[in-house]
C-alpha positions as semicolon CSV with decimal commas, in nm:
position;residue;x (nm);y (nm);z (nm)
1;M;0,008;0,008;-0,001
2;R;0,130;0,349;-0,086
3;I;0,125;0,630;0,168
4;T;-0,114;0,825;-0,052
5;V;-0,355;0,535;-0,065
6;F;-0,323;0,516;0,333
7;R;-0,378;0,882;0,372
8;R;-0,693;0,869;0,143
9;L;-0,824;0,570;0,348
10;M;-0,776;0,768;0,670
11;S;-0,939;1,078;0,528
12;E;-1,245;0,870;0,415
13;E;-1,287;0,684;0,736
14;F;-1,226;0,980;0,975
15;G;-1,256;1,299;0,784
16;A;-0,948;1,504;0,679
17;L;-0,922;1,702;1,005
18;R;-0,963;1,406;1,226
19;A;-0,733;1,183;1,031
20;E;-0,466;1,434;1,040
21;T;-0,512;1,483;1,423
22;L;-0,505;1,093;1,475
23;S;-0,202;1,067;1,269
24;S;0,007;1,323;1,468
25;D;-0,130;1,280;1,816
26;H;-0,281;0,932;1,887
27;V;-0,018;0,693;2,021
28;L;-0,092;0,333;1,914
29;S;0,050;0,042;2,120
30;G;0,029;-0,186;1,831
31;L;0,284;0,041;1,656
32;G;0,525;0,020;1,965
33;G;0,383;0,309;2,133
34;R;0,431;0,554;1,835
35;T;0,196;0,771;1,639
36;V;0,099;0,708;1,261
37;E;0,354;0,974;1,172
38;Q;0,633;0,842;1,394
39;A;0,581;0,480;1,263
40;L;0,582;0,608;0,889
41;S;0,897;0,791;0,968
42;A;1,037;0,498;1,124
43;G;0,980;0,275;0,805
44;V;0,657;0,081;0,914
45;S;0,461;-0,017;0,611
46;P;0,153;0,194;0,550
47;K;-0,041;-0,130;0,514
48;T;0,069;-0,251;0,872
49;I;-0,020;0,093;1,017
50;W;-0,365;0,092;0,856
51;G;-0,444;-0,258;1,016
52;E;-0,342;-0,114;1,364
53;V;-0,556;0,201;1,314
54;C;-0,836;-0,046;1,210
55;F;-0,813;-0,247;1,519
56;A;-0,786;0,032;1,750
57;F;-1,083;0,220;1,599
58;D;-1,288;-0,086;1,524
59;V;-1,306;-0,009;1,161
60;P;-1,569;-0,261;1,001
61;A;-1,396;-0,539;0,804
62;E;-1,538;-0,433;0,462
63;R;-1,364;-0,114;0,496
64;R;-1,032;-0,257;0,606
């Protein structure tokens, strides 16, 4: 998954403003206690990050 696709999915699921806030402020234990932005900077794949976001926020399976 490309980062652009990841960002689109985040925006579609949470809205543009909330997606941006979640990405920069919300720490996910499944990402080693990092935010989305920190995980991306550390080289974690966007697909892995999307999976953790979906798990943390109970995104329905059909939108994962």
